[in-house]
TORPAFI-984231 format. One line per 4 residues: their letters; for each residue x negated, y negated, z negated of N, C-alpha, C. Coordinates in steps of 0.02 Angstrom, whole numbers, plus 50000, padded with zeros to 5 digits. Example, Ala and Ser with C-alpha at 12.3 -4.5 7.8 and 13.67 -1.06 7.14 Angstrom:
2
AS> 49340,50284,49610,49385,50225,49610,49340,50165,49610; 49358,50112,49646,49316,50053,49643,49355,49998,49606 $
end
This chain:
440
MMRT> 49953,50056,50008,49994,49994,49994,49948,49937,50000; 49900,49938,49958,49847,49889,49959,49829,49862,50022; 49820,49933,50061,49778,49921,50124,49828,49881,50182; 49880,49912,50176,49935,49882,50218,49950,49803,50201 $
FLKF> 49944,49776,50141,49954,49713,50119,49899,49676,50144; 49825,49704,50140,49779,49641,50160,49780,49657,50225; 49803,49706,50261,49802,49700,50328,49868,49651,50357; 49910,49651,50323,49964,49599,50342,49938,49528,50331 $
FISG> 49888,49528,50275,49869,49463,50240,49826,49425,50314; 49783,49480,50324,49725,49454,50359,49742,49435,50435; 49806,49478,50457,49835,49455,50521,49866,49390,50517; 49908,49380,50469,49931,49315,50454,49885,49244,50444 $
FLLV> 49837,49279,50427,49784,49217,50414,49747,49202,50470; 49737,49259,50514,49703,49252,50576,49751,49207,50644; 49816,49225,50625,49859,49181,50655,49861,49112,50648; 49857,49102,50584,49862,49029,50564,49809,48988,50588 $
VIVV> 49738,49032,50577,49684,48987,50612,49680,48985,50676; 49704,49031,50714,49723,49022,50796,49765,48967,50815; 49827,48964,50771,49865,48915,50793,49839,48841,50771; 49801,48831,50715,49770,48774,50683,49720,48752,50735 $
TAGV> 49675,48794,50746,49619,48791,50789,49649,48761,50860; 49704,48794,50901,49733,48767,50959,49777,48696,50954; 49794,48677,50889,49822,48620,50883,49756,48576,50879; 49723,48571,50840,49646,48537,50843,49612,48508,50911 $
AQFT> 49619,48578,50947,49591,48570,51012,49622,48512,51060; 49690,48495,51044,49714,48444,51078,49678,48364,51071; 49640,48370,51004,49604,48314,51003,49544,48290,51024; 49517,48337,51058,49443,48350,51095,49446,48284,51130 $
EKAE> 49497,48274,51177,49498,48199,51209,49513,48143,51168; 49479,48106,51155,49481,48047,51091,49540,47994,51121; 49580,47969,51075,49625,47918,51106,49595,47858,51098; 49614,47804,51139,49577,47754,51148,49607,47701,51110 $
FGKF> 49586,47653,51080,49621,47589,51036,49582,47531,51036; 49629,47473,51053,49594,47404,51075,49652,47365,51091; 49637,47335,51144,49678,47273,51175,49695,47312,51249; 49779,47320,51263,49796,47321,51328,49843,47282,51346 $
AITN> 49831,47278,51428,49888,47239,51454,49918,47277,51505; 49980,47291,51496,50018,47326,51542,50061,47294,51584; 50054,47282,51651,50068,47232,51701,50115,47262,51746; 50153,47233,51780,50211,47250,51833,50264,47310,51827 $
ATIH> 50272,47300,51759,50319,47358,51728,50393,47353,51729; 50431,47389,51732,50501,47374,51731,50519,47396,51651; 50516,47349,51619,50519,47351,51537,50588,47358,51512; 50610,47415,51484,50662,47416,51456,50658,47412,51387 $
TVSD> 50682,47347,51363,50657,47336,51291,50707,47352,51251; 50774,47379,51264,50829,47388,51228,50857,47335,51192; 50825,47305,51170,50851,47235,51120,50865,47179,51153; 50849,47169,51207,50839,47114,51255,50855,47128,51327 $
GVIE> 50890,47171,51357,50888,47194,51425,50817,47230,51444; 50826,47224,51521,50766,47231,51550,50734,47179,51598; 50666,47186,51591,50630,47141,51620,50582,47168,51688; 50603,47139,51730,50563,47179,51807,50515,47141,51811 $
HGVV> 50448,47178,51838,50374,47151,51845,50358,47118,51784; 50369,47150,51734,50356,47116,51668,50277,47148,51643; 50264,47091,51584,50194,47113,51553,50211,47123,51482; 50163,47174,51458,50177,47186,51374,50091,47194,51353 $
LING> 50085,47151,51309,50003,47151,51286,50016,47169,51212; 49968,47231,51201,49954,47270,51155,49876,47263,51118; 49895,47229,51050,49839,47204,51014,49825,47253,50958; 49780,47314,50955,49779,47347,50896,49849,47394,50886 $
ETIE> 49875,47382,50828,49944,47435,50826,50003,47392,50846; 49995,47319,50865,50056,47281,50878,50068,47273,50938; 50136,47252,50955,50149,47215,51018,50123,47151,51025; 50092,47120,51059,50078,47046,51049,50114,47021,51097 $
FVGK> 50141,47032,51150,50173,46989,51212,50222,47014,51249; 50284,47013,51268,50335,47036,51304,50365,46984,51354; 50348,46989,51419,50380,46940,51465,50348,46951,51525; 50352,46882,51562,50331,46884,51639,50253,46846,51651 $
NAKI> 50257,46797,51606,50192,46761,51630,50151,46760,51561; 50105,46797,51560,50053,46806,51513,49976,46784,51521; 49946,46748,51495,49873,46741,51503,49826,46797,51475; 49799,46852,51522,49776,46901,51510,49692,46891,51517 $
TSDY> 49666,46889,51452,49596,46876,51449,49559,46929,51475; 49483,46946,51486,49451,46992,51496,49448,47048,51458; 49459,47023,51382,49446,47080,51339,49503,47130,51339; 49556,47123,51375,49608,47173,51376,49591,47223,51444 $
HRIN> 49617,47288,51429,49598,47335,51459,49676,47336,51502; 49668,47342,51578,49725,47315,51607,49750,47387,51637; 49834,47406,51631,49851,47463,51654,49905,47425,51711; 49896,47439,51758,49938,47411,51827,50001,47464,51828 $
AAGK> 50064,47435,51798,50117,47496,51804,50171,47473,51867; 50149,47438,51913,50194,47448,51966,50232,47499,51992; 50294,47500,51997,50332,47551,52002,50349,47597,51949; 50322,47587,51888,50336,47617,51834,50376,47590,51783 $
HLYP> 50404,47611,51739,50454,47599,51687,50409,47604,51636; 50427,47556,51569,50398,47551,51505,50462,47552,51454; 50465,47607,51405,50510,47617,51378,50488,47606,51284; 50529,47605,51249,50510,47604,51176,50503,47676,51167 $
GFMD> 50452,47709,51121,50438,47769,51109,50510,47800,51074; 50525,47869,51104,50589,47885,51076,50571,47922,50998; 50627,47927,50967,50632,47960,50902,50687,48008,50893; 50671,48059,50867,50718,48115,50857,50729,48108,50779 $
AGTQ> 50787,48094,50763,50812,48079,50682,50833,48148,50643; 50805,48208,50671,50812,48273,50631,50777,48318,50659; 50725,48330,50631,50681,48395,50647,50653,48433,50600; 50608,48488,50623,50580,48518,50566,50494,48522,50604 $
LGLQ> 50486,48471,50639,50419,48471,50672,50367,48460,50615; 50318,48491,50624,50251,48504,50574,50258,48533,50514; 50329,48571,50510,50333,48604,50452,50328,48676,50466; 50345,48695,50525,50338,48762,50538,50292,48785,50600 $
EIGA> 50247,48823,50607,50222,48855,50654,50239,48899,50702; 50243,48963,50659,50253,49017,50681,50324,49062,50645; 50373,49054,50671,50433,49088,50643,50422,49151,50595; 50386,49197,50637,50383,49266,50606,50325,49266,50551 $
VAVT> 50285,49211,50549,50235,49214,50492,50241,49164,50445; 50265,49185,50390,50284,49161,50314,50239,49103,50304; 50171,49123,50307,50130,49062,50273,50122,48997,50308; 50158,49001,50376,50152,48950,50413,50229,48910,50416 $
KDQA> 50262,48922,50366,50338,48905,50370,50326,48853,50287; 50340,48794,50302,50338,48735,50247,50407,48706,50240; 50456,48732,50265,50518,48690,50267,50566,48712,50225; 50568,48762,50178,50606,48797,50143,50572,48799,50068 $
ELGE> 50603,48794,50020,50580,48805,49951,50644,48847,49906; 50610,48889,49868,50655,48922,49826,50717,48874,49770; 50767,48910,49768,50820,48855,49725,50850,48813,49749; 50917,48791,49727,50959,48763,49763,50956,48682,49751 $
FNPH> 50920,48654,49706,50931,48582,49698,50851,48555,49696; 50821,48537,49746,50756,48522,49735,50741,48440,49768; 50775,48392,49742,50768,48338,49765,50692,48298,49761; 50647,48331,49721,50578,48318,49707,50529,48339,49771 $
VRAF> 50553,48394,49803,50518,48419,49865,50502,48365,49921; 50449,48351,49947,50437,48304,49984,50412,48339,50059; 50440,48331,50108,50422,48353,50174,50348,48327,50201; 50338,48264,50179,50269,48220,50187,50218,48251,50162 $
TAIN> 50226,48297,50111,50167,48331,50097,50148,48393,50135; 50190,48415,50164,50174,48480,50194,50159,48491,50273; 50178,48425,50299,50156,48400,50377,50085,48438,50397; 50103,48460,50451,50036,48498,50467,50014,48449,50525 $
PSSV> 49970,48389,50524,49942,48348,50582,49930,48374,50655; 49902,48443,50642,49870,48491,50686,49918,48547,50720; 49990,48528,50709,50035,48578,50739,50025,48567,50821; 50031,48631,50846,50017,48629,50917,50091,48612,50940 $
SIPV> 50144,48607,50920,50193,48577,50938,50201,48497,50947; 50165,48463,50895,50166,48392,50902,50118,48356,50970; 50080,48379,51001,50060,48350,51064,50129,48376,51115; 50147,48427,51118,50181,48454,51166,50236,48403,51156 $
TRVN> 50253,48386,51095,50317,48326,51108,50306,48253,51110; 50255,48249,51095,50233,48171,51114,50218,48164,51184; 50207,48196,51223,50182,48181,51295,50241,48194,51318; 50308,48206,51298,50365,48202,51317,50399,48131,51301 $
GVTH> 50363,48082,51269,50399,48018,51258,50431,48012,51182; 50419,48076,51152,50455,48055,51095,50379,48054,51042; 50398,47990,51016,50338,47977,50982,50331,47960,50908; 50400,47973,50871,50412,47969,50808,50465,48015,50792 $
VVSL> 50464,48052,50731,50520,48084,50714,50535,48091,50632; 50592,48114,50615,50608,48140,50554,50608,48211,50543; 50568,48220,50500,50555,48302,50490,50583,48307,50417; 50624,48372,50403,50643,48369,50352,50660,48455,50322 $
PVSG> 50651,48464,50257,50663,48516,50229,50736,48541,50234; 50741,48626,50234,50803,48631,50253,50850,48690,50211; 50815,48698,50148,50839,48763,50119,50887,48735,50046; 50925,48772,50020,50950,48768,49970,51018,48709,49969 $
RLSG> 51047,48681,49928,51088,48631,49925,51058,48565,49933; 51014,48540,49895,50987,48479,49908,50914,48501,49914; 50891,48492,49989,50840,48532,50013,50779,48486,49990; 50778,48434,49985,50715,48395,49978,50720,48325,50010 $
KATL> 50669,48285,50008,50658,48232,50046,50618,48225,50115; 50670,48210,50168,50626,48198,50239,50577,48151,50238; 50535,48153,50285,50485,48106,50306,50478,48083,50383; 50479,48017,50398,50479,47988,50450,50409,47971,50472 $
IDLY> 50385,48012,50525,50309,48015,50542,50300,47984,50622; 50248,47954,50642,50222,47939,50701,50180,48006,50725; 50196,48025,50788,50156,48082,50794,50087,48093,50827; 50048,48056,50793,49993,48049,50803,49944,48034,50735 $
GYSP> 49882,48057,50727,49859,48055,50680,49820,48126,50634; 49787,48116,50593,49747,48172,50576,49756,48195,50503; 49794,48158,50484,49829,48168,50416,49899,48142,50401; 49941,48178,50344,50007,48138,50336,50012,48071,50325 $
DSMA> 49963,48044,50285,49957,47978,50264,49949,47934,50322; 49899,47960,50383,49891,47909,50438,49952,47916,50489; 50000,47962,50469,50053,47969,50512,50114,47933,50495; 50111,47929,50422,50184,47921,50391,50210,47842,50406 $
VSPN> 50268,47842,50431,50308,47773,50436,50344,47768,50379; 50381,47822,50355,50415,47812,50292,50416,47883,50263; 50370,47887,50216,50354,47962,50183,50418,47990,50153; 50466,47957,50118,50538,47974,50104,50569,47939,50141 $
AALH> 50612,47976,50184,50642,47954,50226,50725,47954,50207; 50728,48008,50173,50813,48037,50150,50813,48092,50125; 50855,48090,50072,50855,48158,50032,50900,48189,50083; 50900,48269,50102,50946,48304,50148,50995,48340,50094 $
LNWP> 51044,48353,50097,51105,48372,50065,51142,48425,50118; 51137,48481,50107,51171,48534,50138,51235,48543,50110; 51295,48516,50149,51352,48513,50113,51401,48581,50125; 51424,48601,50057,51450,48657,50036,51511,48676,50101 $
TAQK> 51522,48730,50130,51574,48728,50181,51621,48760,50149; 51675,48750,50173,51749,48765,50156,51776,48826,50211; 51745,48832,50265,51759,48887,50313,51710,48959,50303; 51750,48996,50338,51717,49056,50354,51656,49054,50391 $
GGAG> 51603,49092,50373,51529,49097,50397,51546,49113,50488; 51589,49139,50522,51591,49166,50582,51630,49242,50574; 51618,49282,50630,51665,49341,50638,51637,49380,50595; 51573,49382,50578,51537,49434,50530,51560,49426,50452 $
DQRS> 51605,49360,50430,51611,49343,50376,51681,49377,50354; 51686,49436,50331,51731,49463,50305,51780,49435,50248; 51755,49390,50221,51799,49368,50151,51865,49346,50164; 51902,49342,50113,51970,49320,50114,51970,49253,50106 $
EEEV> 52019,49215,50125,52032,49144,50122,52028,49133,50047; 52050,49167,50005,52047,49148,49944,51968,49159,49905; 51937,49197,49938,51862,49207,49921,51815,49135,49943; 51844,49130,50008,51801,49074,50033,51820,49006,49989 $
EKAY> 51886,48996,49977,51901,48944,49935,51855,48929,49871; 51853,48986,49834,51829,48998,49778,51754,48983,49774; 51730,49013,49828,51642,49004,49838,51641,48914,49842; 51667,48905,49902,51673,48824,49907,51688,48788,49836 $
KKNL> 51731,48789,49795,51740,48763,49728,51685,48758,49691; 51646,48832,49688,51599,48842,49642,51526,48804,49660; 51511,48803,49734,51466,48771,49754,51471,48693,49738; 51542,48657,49755,51551,48596,49753,51539,48570,49665 $
KELN> 51559,48621,49626,51553,48613,49559,51488,48598,49540; 51443,48642,49560,51369,48638,49543,51326,48587,49574; 51360,48560,49628,51336,48496,49663,51351,48443,49625; 51417,48435,49588,51445,48369,49552,51403,48382,49490 $
EFWD> 51404,48425,49452,51367,48436,49391,51287,48417,49389; 51249,48437,49460,51192,48414,49463,51167,48337,49465; 51235,48318,49511,51227,48248,49520,51256,48205,49466; 51300,48227,49416,51315,48194,49350,51260,48198,49302 $
RAVF> 51206,48254,49303,51164,48245,49262,51105,48192,49291; 51093,48186,49348,51055,48139,49393,51077,48056,49360; 51147,48052,49371,51174,47987,49349,51153,47961,49274; 51170,48037,49224,51146,48008,49155,51073,47994,49138 $
YDDM> 51037,48032,49179,50957,48020,49165,50944,47963,49191; 50967,47930,49254,50952,47863,49268,50984,47816,49220; 51028,47818,49205,51071,47778,49166,51016,47775,49083; 50992,47834,49065,50956,47833,49001,50890,47802,49014 $
MMSY> 50864,47819,49076,50791,47782,49102,50803,47713,49101; 50847,47694,49126,50864,47610,49142,50870,47577,49077; 50899,47613,49024,50907,47584,48962,50860,47584,48923; 50806,47629,48938,50741,47626,48903,50687,47573,48930 $
EEGS> 50691,47568,48995,50657,47521,49025,50671,47447,49015; 50729,47424,49010,50761,47382,48996,50730,47345,48931; 50716,47386,48881,50695,47358,48817,50651,47425,48785; 50600,47437,48807,50558,47489,48796,50506,47482,48724 $
ADKE> 50516,47420,48702,50459,47410,48643,50489,47428,48579; 50545,47445,48569,50571,47476,48503,50607,47540,48515; 50586,47575,48582,50618,47640,48600,50570,47682,48602; 50591,47742,48577,50540,47807,48606,50556,47821,48676 $
APDT> 50500,47843,48712,50511,47863,48767,50555,47923,48801; 50599,47928,48832,50632,47997,48853,50575,48037,48881; 50594,48115,48892,50563,48164,48920,50575,48141,49000; 50524,48154,49028,50530,48140,49095,50546,48212,49137 $
HKKL> 50597,48208,49175,50618,48275,49213,50613,48265,49291; 50568,48310,49311,50547,48292,49378,50608,48292,49430; 50650,48342,49432,50695,48342,49473,50745,48272,49476; 50770,48261,49412,50820,48212,49409,50769,48136,49416 $
EAMR> 50716,48135,49392,50664,48076,49412,50678,48053,49485; 50671,48110,49536,50658,48106,49611,50743,48075,49616; 50783,48088,49593,50854,48068,49610,50854,47985,49592; 50828,47967,49568,50828,47894,49539,50820,47837,49614 $
EVLS> 50781,47846,49648,50791,47801,49713,50838,47822,49753; 50869,47881,49749,50940,47895,49796,50993,47867,49762; 51008,47872,49703,51055,47826,49660,51055,47760,49668; 51001,47724,49685,50985,47651,49674,51020,47641,49757 $
GDIP> 51017,47672,49800,51037,47647,49856,50953,47653,49899; 50905,47660,49864,50824,47638,49904,50821,47694,49961; 50845,47758,49965,50827,47792,50022,50898,47824,50037; 50916,47839,50084,50990,47878,50102,50991,47946,50072 $
VMIS> 51059,47970,50088,51057,48037,50079,51089,48075,50158; 51048,48114,50180,51078,48135,50238,51105,48214,50226; 51177,48211,50262,51231,48257,50236,51242,48305,50301; 51210,48363,50303,51228,48400,50363,51291,48424,50362 $
VDRK> 51329,48429,50397,51404,48453,50390,51429,48473,50453; 51473,48514,50477,51474,48513,50551,51561,48514,50568; 51602,48568,50533,51671,48578,50550,51709,48519,50506; 51759,48524,50558,51814,48455,50528,51829,48449,50462 $
QDIL> 51855,48496,50437,51882,48503,50360,51823,48492,50305; 51761,48513,50326,51696,48504,50291,51682,48421,50307; 51689,48396,50353,51656,48323,50366,51708,48289,50322; 51776,48295,50320,51835,48258,50269,51822,48271,50209 $
NALE> 51796,48331,50202,51782,48343,50125,51715,48294,50097; 51663,48294,50146,51599,48278,50131,51626,48188,50127; 51665,48148,50161,51686,48087,50173,51731,48080,50094; 51767,48103,50083,51794,48095,50017,51749,48102,49958 $
WTKK> 51706,48144,49955,51659,48139,49898,51608,48075,49910; 51587,48050,49973,51550,48007,49959,51581,47941,49928; 51647,47934,49940,51681,47883,49908,51673,47880,49834; 51651,47936,49803,51641,47921,49730,51564,47893,49710 $
HPDV> 51541,47891,49764,51469,47860,49740,51454,47801,49798; 51479,47743,49777,51486,47690,49822,51418,47655,49820; 51356,47666,49770,51306,47633,49778,51249,47675,49814; 51273,47736,49841,51231,47774,49869,51235,47768,49955 $
HFIL> 51187,47768,49991,51172,47751,50064,51189,47824,50097; 51240,47842,50126,51240,47903,50165,51238,47898,50241; 51216,47955,50275,51203,47966,50335,51235,48046,50355; 51269,48055,50405,51305,48116,50423,51257,48142,50471 $
AGVQ> 51234,48216,50470,51200,48250,50509,51246,48315,50545; 51222,48323,50605,51253,48389,50633,51324,48358,50655; 51375,48341,50616,51438,48332,50637,51457,48366,50704; 51456,48425,50724,51471,48454,50775,51551,48440,50813 $
EGWR> 51587,48452,50741,51654,48434,50765,51681,48354,50739; 51629,48308,50746,51635,48232,50743,51678,48212,50776; 51681,48241,50847,51745,48203,50886,51813,48215,50862; 51826,48265,50816,51900,48281,50785,51921,48226,50733 $
VADE> 51865,48198,50704,51879,48160,50644,51833,48093,50651; 51826,48060,50717,51794,48015,50736,51819,47948,50705; 51888,47950,50701,51907,47885,50673,51903,47877,50599; 51902,47938,50567,51895,47935,50490,51827,47898,50470 $
IAEA> 51763,47946,50515,51691,47938,50516,51682,47862,50507; 51723,47832,50562,51701,47760,50578,51735,47723,50527; 51793,47730,50489,51824,47706,50434,51776,47702,50361; 51738,47758,50369,51692,47769,50309,51631,47728,50311 $
GLPC> 51620,47703,50391,51568,47671,50396,51496,47704,50403; 51491,47771,50408,51439,47818,50410,51417,47825,50471; 51345,47807,50495,51313,47833,50547,51309,47905,50554; 51289,47938,50614,51298,48000,50622,51232,48026,50668 $
LVST> 51204,48070,50645,51136,48095,50684,51169,48176,50725; 51167,48167,50798,51204,48213,50829,51152,48248,50875; 51175,48306,50888,51138,48354,50952,51196,48362,51001; 51169,48384,51058,51212,48393,51111,51204,48459,51136 $
LFTP> 51157,48495,51129,51140,48549,51161,51165,48614,51126; 51218,48634,51107,51246,48690,51074,51312,48710,51105; 51339,48772,51088,51406,48788,51105,51467,48768,51059; 51527,48761,51095,51557,48738,51045,51578,48776,50982 $
ERAY> 51599,48751,50930,51610,48780,50857,51670,48826,50873; 51721,48813,50899,51787,48866,50921,51776,48886,50984; 51807,48941,50989,51803,48969,51053,51856,48933,51105; 51897,48919,51077,51958,48890,51131,51934,48821,51157 $
DNYQ> 51880,48794,51120,51860,48708,51140,51839,48716,51202; 51846,48654,51241,51809,48662,51306,51737,48645,51288; 51705,48678,51340,51626,48683,51355,51599,48614,51348; 51631,48567,51360,51607,48493,51364,51608,48453,51292 $
RPYQ> 51634,48483,51247,51650,48449,51184,51584,48427,51158; 51526,48475,51159,51466,48450,51124,51437,48395,51150; 51439,48393,51229,51412,48337,51268,51457,48278,51249; 51502,48280,51245,51552,48214,51243,51552,48192,51159 $
NPAE> 51527,48241,51106,51536,48224,51056,51505,48140,51043; 51442,48130,51056,51415,48055,51038,51449,48000,51073; 51488,48013,51120,51522,47961,51159,51576,47962,51128; 51630,48006,51096,51677,48000,51058,51678,47962,50996 $
LHEA> 51621,47988,50969,51605,47937,50899,51579,47876,50910; 51554,47862,50955,51524,47788,50976,51597,47749,50997; 51636,47781,51024,51708,47748,51044,51742,47719,50986; 51747,47764,50933,51781,47758,50871,51735,47694,50834 $
GVKV> 51670,47676,50842,51644,47622,50813,51582,47663,50756; 51572,47724,50781,51520,47761,50730,51447,47747,50777; 51402,47721,50732,51331,47716,50752,51295,47790,50759; 51278,47803,50827,51262,47862,50835,51180,47874,50858 $
AIAT> 51151,47925,50837,51068,47935,50850,51060,48005,50861; 51016,48017,50896,50997,48087,50923,50958,48118,50870; 50980,48187,50861,50929,48227,50804,50942,48301,50826; 50886,48326,50853,50903,48400,50894,50897,48445,50846 $
GEIE> 50879,48448,50771,50863,48495,50734,50804,48544,50744; 50759,48527,50801,50710,48582,50824,50655,48585,50796; 50613,48633,50807,50543,48619,50790,50500,48613,50848; 50495,48673,50890,50455,48672,50949,50485,48628,51008 $
NVRN> 50547,48636,51014,50591,48606,51061,50613,48527,51052; 50579,48510,51003,50579,48423,50985,50575,48397,51052; 50542,48412,51101,50506,48384,51166,50573,48381,51216; 50626,48422,51195,50696,48413,51244,50727,48347,51214 $
APYH> 50725,48326,51157,50762,48259,51133,50778,48216,51181; 50737,48198,51236,50773,48151,51292,50820,48174,51325; 50828,48255,51343,50882,48271,51363,50950,48283,51328; 50936,48284,51270,51002,48281,51219,51031,48209,51240 $
AGYA> 50989,48157,51231,51016,48095,51247,51035,48092,51326; 51016,48125,51366,51030,48140,51437,51105,48164,51446; 51124,48222,51409,51178,48241,51412,51232,48195,51383; 51212,48157,51327,51277,48113,51292,51279,48058,51351 $
AAYG> 51222,48027,51385,51234,47977,51442,51294,48011,51486; 51267,48067,51524,51311,48084,51573,51396,48102,51543; 51399,48123,51482,51465,48150,51470,51495,48086,51422; 51495,48022,51449,51539,47982,51419,51490,47905,51383 $
LGKE> 51438,47920,51349,51412,47878,51317,51379,47822,51352; 51357,47844,51417,51312,47799,51454,51250,47790,51440; 51206,47769,51492,51128,47776,51480,51107,47725,51449; 51142,47651,51436,51116,47608,51383,51128,47624,51319 $
EALK> 51191,47654,51298,51192,47673,51234,51168,47735,51214; 51146,47794,51269,51122,47852,51252,51039,47826,51223; 51007,47772,51275,50951,47741,51250,50946,47715,51191; 50990,47680,51164,50999,47655,51089,50999,47713,51049 $
AITL> 51036,47770,51059,51036,47817,51012,50966,47852,50994; 50927,47851,51052,50866,47881,51037,50806,47833,51024; 50827,47767,51009,50777,47731,50980,50803,47677,50946; 50822,47614,50956,50862,47566,50908,50895,47591,50850 $
NAAE> 50953,47628,50888,51003,47653,50825,50981,47699,50780; 50916,47745,50787,50888,47783,50757,50850,47751,50700; 50818,47699,50724,50765,47648,50698,50808,47622,50633; 50876,47595,50662,50916,47539,50622,50943,47600,50542 $
IFDV> 50960,47655,50587,50978,47698,50527,50940,47722,50462; 50875,47721,50486,50819,47734,50444,50778,47674,50415; 50806,47623,50435,50784,47546,50403,50724,47541,50419; 50703,47569,50480,50624,47534,50508,50627,47510,50572 $
ADRL> 50700,47471,50590,50702,47429,50658,50654,47365,50651; 50627,47344,50611,50578,47302,50589,50507,47306,50640; 50507,47377,50640,50437,47409,50661,50445,47433,50730; 50505,47480,50737,50506,47532,50793,50589,47524,50817 $
GSIE> 50586,47556,50888,50651,47554,50907,50658,47521,50974; 50615,47466,50979,50622,47404,51046,50560,47388,51066; 50555,47358,51111,50499,47329,51148,50508,47246,51130; 50482,47231,51073,50489,47159,51044,50422,47138,51019 $
EGKQ> 50406,47081,51024,50340,47050,50987,50339,47061,50908; 50279,47091,50888,50278,47092,50819,50286,47168,50806; 50316,47201,50846,50330,47273,50821,50279,47319,50840; 50277,47372,50814,50223,47417,50820,50231,47458,50897 $
ANLF> 50175,47471,50923,50161,47488,50993,50178,47563,50984; 50234,47587,50993,50252,47647,51021,50286,47644,51070; 50266,47662,51124,50289,47642,51198,50269,47709,51245; 50308,47725,51292,50276,47764,51357,50290,47731,51434 $
LSDG> 50251,47761,51470,50271,47741,51546,50281,47796,51582; 50344,47782,51619,50364,47851,51653,50359,47832,51740; 50382,47868,51774,50390,47858,51839,50458,47848,51871; 50513,47866,51805,50577,47864,51822,50614,47856,51764 $
DPFE> 50677,47895,51754,50734,47897,51720,50710,47953,51663; 50687,47934,51596,50667,48001,51547,50708,48035,51524; 50774,48028,51551,50822,48085,51519,50825,48130,51574; 50795,48121,51640,50800,48178,51690,50735,48209,51679 $
PTTH> 50736,48280,51689,50675,48335,51680,50626,48324,51727; 50646,48301,51783,50596,48300,51842,50555,48239,51830; 50574,48173,51792,50520,48123,51773,50454,48140,51741; 50411,48112,51767,50342,48110,51729,50325,48067,51684 $
IDQV> 50304,48089,51622,50280,48028,51580,50208,48020,51598; 50190,47952,51623,50120,47937,51628,50078,47937,51573; 50110,47895,51527,50056,47869,51468,50098,47856,51404; 50068,47873,51345,50112,47856,51277,50067,47828,51248 $
FIRG> 50099,47770,51212,50054,47741,51151,50081,47745,51093; 50062,47770,51032,50072,47770,50962,50030,47732,50921; 50055,47676,50898,50026,47629,50843,49974,47592,50879; 49976,47587,50945,49941,47551,50984,49877,47602,51021 $
YKIP> 49887,47665,50994,49820,47716,51023,49847,47736,51095; 49821,47736,51139,49828,47767,51206,49817,47843,51202; 49869,47878,51204,49870,47942,51186,49837,47983,51228; 49779,48041,51236,49778,48083,51271,49831,48125,51302 $
MVSR> 49852,48135,51364,49905,48157,51388,49895,48237,51398; 49869,48262,51345,49842,48338,51330,49899,48363,51297; 49922,48433,51308,49946,48482,51247,49942,48554,51285; 49963,48588,51231,49956,48660,51237,49991,48680,51312 $
HSQL> 50055,48655,51316,50079,48661,51381,50042,48657,51451; 50001,48594,51456,49971,48555,51501,49902,48614,51513; 49877,48629,51454,49822,48663,51450,49834,48733,51494; 49899,48775,51469,49921,48847,51498,49913,48824,51576 $
YEKY> 49956,48763,51584,49968,48753,51662,49925,48742,51703; 49864,48693,51670,49805,48716,51713,49760,48770,51714; 49757,48809,51667,49722,48878,51665,49746,48932,51716; 49823,48926,51715,49845,48980,51763,49884,48943,51825 $
LNRG> 49868,48883,51839,49882,48856,51909,49848,48891,51971; 49785,48911,51965,49733,48936,52014,49723,49016,51995; 49772,49040,51954,49745,49108,51943,49741,49169,51996; 49777,49150,52060,49768,49181,52113,49697,49179,52142 $
AVEH> 49660,49130,52129,49598,49121,52155,49548,49158,52123; 49553,49180,52063,49520,49211,52023,49497,49270,52042; 49421,49280,52050,49390,49345,52065,49393,49407,52017; 49416,49446,52027,49422,49521,51978,49347,49550,51981 $
end
């Protein structure tokens, strides 16, 4: 048995080494940093329309100028973007990127923790900057993502990161971007769920009761700590509780709670629950049946993080419903952002937005959904989400519409770094492109 265990451990370790080494190999071609002048581009600012034959100046990490007439000194590296389109870097507002490498190898999976209530767990501390999936994602125009833990009821805190850097610290945009809550479902789990309706209802009430009890404890703890902090001179310091301490920035509204919920009744139940916590900032995620209750979500004033590439929740629903969901939510007045929920396929985020655009959302709103809306929802719109002077230089150049799979992304900038357009996919493409010419 010990020999079998050691064999498994060594195999797993070697897989990790191979994966990490492959990831690090992406950085052998160094990123460039300094001053860049992108000229003659069609600039899709998102916040202020489209500028034809425009100029964007990048100075270090920052966009220095956006417009038509700019004085470009000799210390700028010129990039002639004639015939090209310049977009703000895309943001996927819900992923597990950097938290898992190989699904079948447990030691490469850091998106789950034991226990139901883990608000103290931080995805930020587990991000793998050398993940092979990161270069694959960014060369497709996705420059920053929210990466989140997924297990239990309160999974932990998601992190918002740029997709370039050698450590989580160097990648962090917002280390604690949101607390992730998996809403307890009042629905059966599918055809294989043999429970009676009474059993399903009983399980839901039990799960909700446990959530409320934990939340109430957190509120009591926060009140106790605030009372101590207001006049601590003559008071004995209370014992610190790690999990409840982690809830304080949530209860104060400093960071939002991202509620993952999909079915109609579950969404309505979650909306009713949020009304009991008016000081907390909530975001809905998933909402696959959001279109059924779009007016109720809009009335609650909650933004939604949505995907489009999935099958309908109910067999009798039209196949188009997932694609139409963002448009129906937007039409009702809900702020919508794109969140794929993916790991290695975060690279497909632009096509989620493309489906939403084609099925009613329109290109302009779909572009906002994967840029400015997402930045606004996570309170980073002062830095990201549009091409404006003073904002962080997360940009990409393409030869066409980035929502189309045939479009080629020519160049990506992240925090002003001109990123090497190399990934594991491009390496394999080059390797096997001329395989027929290899001598045997």
